[in-house]
Structure formats: structure tokens, C-alpha cells
N, C-alpha and C positions, 0 to 999 in steps of 0.2 A: 504493500500500500504506500502510495506517495505521501510524503510530508510536504504539503503545498503551503508555501508562505503567501499571505495575501496582503497586498498593499493597495488599499482602496484610493480611488481618485479623490482629490479635494475640490475638483472643479467639474462636477457632473454636467454632461451636455444636455441641452434641451431635447426631449424626445419628440418625434414627429407627431403632428396633430392628426386626429382621426381622418380628416379629409385630405391629408397630404399624400401624393402618389409615392409609393414605395417601389421605385425602380430597382430591379434585382441587383444586389451587390454594390449599392452606392452610399449607403448610410451604415455606420458602424457604432457599436455600443461603447460603453465607458471603459471596458477592461479587455485584456487579452491574457492568454496563458502562454508561458515560455518555459522550456526546459532545454538544457544544454547537454551535449555529448562530447566527451574527449576520449580519444583512443587510449585504452589502458585504464580508464576510470569509469567509463560507461555513462549512462544517463544520470543526470544529477541537477540539483538546484531548481526544482520545480517551483514555479511562482506565478501568481496572478498579479498583474501590474496595470496601471492606467494604459488605455489604448494610445499608441503613439508610434513614432518612427523608430526603426531599428537601424543600428549602425553596423555596416559590414565593410570589410576591406575590398577595394576594387578588384583584387585578384581572387575573390571568393569563388569557389568551385561552381556554385549555382549559376554565376553569370557567364561562365565560359564553356562549361560542359553539361549544364542542365541537370546536375545531379540533385533532383528534388522530386518529391511525390506529394499528392494532396488527396483530400477526401471531401465529401459534401454530405451533410445530413441536416435534419431540422428538429427544432423543439416546438412543442405545441402546448397551448393551454387546453387541458382536457375538460370534458363536461363536468367532472367532479371537482374542478378547481385545481387539480394536480397537474404540474408541469411534467411533460413526458417526452421521451425520445422514441424513435422507431428503429429497432434492430441495430443499435450502435455497435454491438459486438461484431456484426458483419462488416461494418466499416473498419473496425480495428483489424480484423482478419485480412481484409482486402488491402489495407495499407501495408501490412507486413509482407503480403505477397508482392506488392509493387516495390517495396523496399528491397526485397530479395533480388528482384530483377535489376535494380540499380545499385546494388552493393551498399545499401544503407542499413545500419544496424536496426534490428527490430526493436519495437517497444512492446512490453508485455500488454496483452489485450486489456487486462483489468486496469492497468495504469492509464492506458489510452482513454478508456471509457470514464475513469475517475476524473481525469483532467477536464473532459468535456462537461461532465455533470457539475463539477465545482464551479466552472466558469458560468454555465447557464444558470445555476442557482444564484450566483451573485448578480447577474444581469437579467433576471427573469422578468423584471418590470418592463423590459424592452420588447417582450413578446406581444405582437399586435393582437387586438381582440376582434378585428373585423373578419368576416368570412373569407376563406381562401388565403389568409395571411398566416405567417409563421416567422420563426427566428431561424435564419439559415446559419449553419455552423460550418466553418471552413478550417479544418485542421491541415497543416502541411509541415513537411520536413525538408530542410534545405542543407546542402553541404556548404560550409563556411570557411574551409581551409584556404588560407591566402597563398596559393601555390599554382603556378600556371602549367605545370606538367600534368599530363593525362594519367590520373590515378584516382583511387578512391580517397575521399576526404578523411582527414583525421578528426574533424570537428563538424558538428551538426547542431542545428536548432530545430526543436519541435515547437510550433506555434499554433495556437487556436484563436481565431477571431470570429465575431458574431455580427450578423447583419439582419435587421428586420426587413422582411420582404413581403410583397404582394404576389399576385399571380405571375409566373415566369413569362407567359405570353400575354401581351395586353388584351388579346381577344379572348382570354380565359379559356373555357373548355370548347370554344368554337373550333372546328376542324382547321388544321393548318395545311399549307401547301409545301410539298417536299420536292427538291431538285435532285434528280439522280445524276451523280457525277460520273462522267465517262472519260474525262481527260486526265485527272490526277488520281492518285491513290493515297490513302491515309496510313496504312500499315500492312505488313505481311506477317505470315506465320513465322515465328522465330525472332521477330522484332520486339517492339515494346507496345504493341497494340492492346494487350490485355493489362498493361500497367497504367495506373492513373497518374500520369506524369505530364509535365508541361509540353514536352516534345510531341506527344500525341496530338495535342490540340493546336500547336503551332502549325503542324502539317495541314490542318484543315482550314486555316484562316482565309487563304486565297479563294478557295471554293465557296466558303461561307459568304464572303463579300460578293462574289458573282451571283450566288443565289438570291441574296437580299436585293441586289440591284435589279433582279428580274421579278421581284415581288414574292419570293418564296422564303419561308421561315427557317428551314433547315436543309442540310445536305444528306442524301442517302449515299453511303459509300459502297462500292463494289470491291470484290477481293483484288488484291494487288498482283495476282499471278494470271488467272484466267480472264479477269475483268468482266465476269458475268455473274458471280455469286454474290448475293446481298450480304452485307456485314452488319452495319449499324448506322444510325443517324448521328449527326455531330454531337448532340447532347443527350441521346436516348438510344436504348435498344428498340428494336422494331418487331411488331407482331402482325400477322395476317390471319384473317378468318376466311378460309377458302372452302366452299361447299360444306360448311358445318364443322370443319376442323380448324383448330388454332395451330398455326405454324410459325416458328421463329428460328432464325439462324442459330445453329449450334455453336457452343463455345469451342473455338478451334485454335486459340493462342493469339489471335489478332483482334478479338472482340472483348470489350470490357465486360466482366461478369457483374451485371447490374443487380443491385439489391432489390429494387422495385421489380425488375425482371423476374427474379427468383420468387418474389411474393406473388406475382401475377400467375406464374406457372402453377404454384401451389393452389391458388384459388380456382383457376380454371379446371384443374383436375378434380377438385372437391365438388365442383358444380356438375361434374359428369361430362365435361367437354373432352374430346380427344385432343391431346396436345402432342405435336411433333417438334422435336429439336433436331434439325438436320440442315444440310446445305439447301439453300433456296435460290434458284436461278432467277434473274430478272425476267428471262423469257417465260418462265412459269407464271410469274405474276401478270405479265402482259397477256398471256393466253387465258388466264382465269378472268381477267378483266374483259377480254373480248367475248368470252362465253357467258359473262354475267354472273359468275360464281365467286367473284372477289367481293365478299360480303362486308368486311370491315378491315380497317387498318388502324393501328394505334402505336404510339411510342410510349416507352416507360422510362422514368428517371426520377431522381430525387427532386429536381427543381420543379418540373411540371407535373409529376406523379403519373397521370395518364393524359396523353395528348392525342386526340383523334386526328387522323389524316384524311383530308377531304379530296386531295388530288396529288398526282405525281406529274413531273415533267421530265422527259428524257429527250434531249435534242429538241426537235420542234413539235413533238407529240405530247399532248396533255391527256392524262388518264384520270377521269373523275371516279371516285369510289362511290358506287351506288348513287344516291341523290346528293352526295357531298355533305351530308349531315352527320350527326353523332350516332354511332351504332349502338345497339342494345347492350352488347357485351362491354364496349368501351365505357358506357355510362355506368353500368353495374360495377365494373372494376373501380372506376373513379369513386363512386359512392362508398364502396366497401373499404378500399384502402384508406381514403381520407377519413371515413367513419371510424375505422380502427385507430388511426393516428390521433383522432380527437376524442376517443372514448365514447362515440355514439353507437358503434357497432361492437359486439362482443369480440374480444381478442381470444380466439381459441388456440392460438399458436405460441403465446408468450412472446410476441413481437414487441409489445409496448414495454418500455423501461421507465419507471418513474424517476424523476429527479428529486431525491429526498433532501 
């Protein structure tokens, strides 16, 4: 168990008013968690301090070789007045898997979750009370060794910051448009596609800009070898309901193992739906659309939870999913997952963790 020292701010910031727009990741709470690592000493000096700038040497590893990983989860005000998290142990596990891939020392799962709980507990008054609002939690680990040679860092910082947020997409649960990328690739098997690290997302920026310029919210990536198998969307895993079956790309080493993805698979199976995790070719989706059996498409992720997809664009062709509206399963999944997170729906899986 961590011995966390707490240094409360003497100048609390004004919290957003109820009618202030909470654009994702633009406002931050009063405090942050920091813990240091030194080779030979391990993780130490766990502390919560006022939110503010951090000082790093210009030669720090993170700036030059990108040795860093991050996570994303949320805190909610439950129906019973209890502040709660959703499957934070899964974030801790995934962070350690990402760290292994980038040669970053692991953090014990219980310490990882404890750090998040203590910080959220201190800044819980920042959790918005409006519907579809929450407190976004961003834990990250960066290499800070002031050395320009390509090697693993001897020094790291584990930092957690908090941000009150509204809906990830301004349109809320309205179906979004997806651009299918056929020029660039994001990741390949054996690379870092399954690690939650900055390099993964840097590779997607150019395509994201192109998609936004064309009026589309996200990019759907194809595999980097055959350029025909669907992988994931920029900020989400992707699901298709084809002729009654729920189909999603299998985890193959280049796809992020999403926590909401895992939750959705569990729920769909419980509801008696046939779920297939396998390779999904874009031609299969196009054929299903042409036959009229592409019934629903949705993305899953921490930020948006469930995001229905209303249309795809590949090249000059636009494929509208059914009537372009929200599908029955998409809506049910959104209501169930958010209901569990907020304590409105019974948690049969032990996914909700109270912040005591």
C-alpha cells in the first residue's frame, strides 16, 4: 500500500458553472498525483500536489524516443451518492502490458488503483452533476532520463491528472460518420498497436485531420499488411451487427484491447447474441451493406462509451447504415453500460469500484 503524502492547494480554482461547455480535456482540477522511479530504488515518493507545470530536462527520454504510456478512465457520481470508478483494475493491467512493450517498469495494480482513488477522493467536488458528464482520469508514465542515447530510461514519473468532461462528441449519442483510411496505416502486428502509447496516436493525426476536413468524426483503420482487414477506429474499437450476429475484429497484436470493448462482448453474450471475434474484411462489410444485412455499427471506448455509426466513406463511396439512426443494440448497450457506471443498473459483474 502506498504512503501518499498530500499537499492541498491554497488557491483552489473556480469550478465550471453548470451551463459552461465542458470540452473534452480542456479544464483540469486542483490537484495531481506524482510518483517517481529511479533505477535500483524503484517507485517511491508518492504524493498529491497542486495541479501545475512539471519541470523536465530537454534531453528527457519522452521527448526524443517517446518512451511513455497512458490510460483513460472516468469517475462518476452514483445514484446512491457514492463516487465510483468503472473497472480501474483493467486499466492498471493494460498499463502494465503497455509498459512491458516499452520497457517501462510496472506499477503494482493495487498501487495504481490506490493512486487514482486518492486523487479522485480529494477532487470529487469537480465531478459534474449534469447528465452524460463525468470526471475523466488520465494516468500516464513518462521516461525522464536526461540522456540522448537510445536506451531504456533510468528515471520515470507516474502522473495522474483529472478533467471534468461533457459528452466526447458534441452530437452526443447521434450517429457519427467514419472515414475509412486506405492511404496510410496506423500499426502492424509486432509493432506497438496494442500498447496505449503516444506513438500510436501520432501515427493517426494526419488521417484524422483529413477526415475532419471532409466532415467525418473518426478514422477507421485497415490492417497494415493486406490493407483490407478492419482494425479499429482512432479512439474506439468497432462492432458490426450483420444479419443478427455481432462481429468485431479480433485482438491480433495491432489493436488496442479496449475495456469498454470487453464489457460490451460480455453483455452481448449475456443477452443471447452470437458474438464473433475474428478478422473482418472491409469487402465483407460492403457486401453486407449492399445486401441490406448490415444492421448496426457502433464504436466503444472510455471517452464516448458507445458511439453509433451512421455512415462510412471509402474513397468516393458513402455507405449509410440502415436509416442512419441509432440501432436497438447500440442504444441498449449505451443505457446498460452508463447505467452500471452511474449505479442505475445492477452491477452483476463487480465492475463498479467505489471511491471510499
